[in-house]
C-alpha positions, 0 to 999 in steps of 0.5 A: 436686477437693480431692484433686487440689489439697489447698491449694485454698481451700474457698470456691473449691471450693464455688463450683466445685461450684455451677457444676459441679453446677448447685446452687441458691443455697440448696444453695451456702449450705448447703455454705458454712455446712457447709465454709467457715464453720468453721475446721478443728478448731474448733466456733466459726463463722468470721468471715463475709467 
């Protein structure tokens, strides 16, 4: 989905992946921490929303 809509918010993509692939809450949390919690190009964690 990221390829078809490159400006989509990563948080929304993680949410959609959870629905599409029937992910457990732990799996969604892993994706959130892996892809959403870090701003692109940095090693510092992002501020939690």
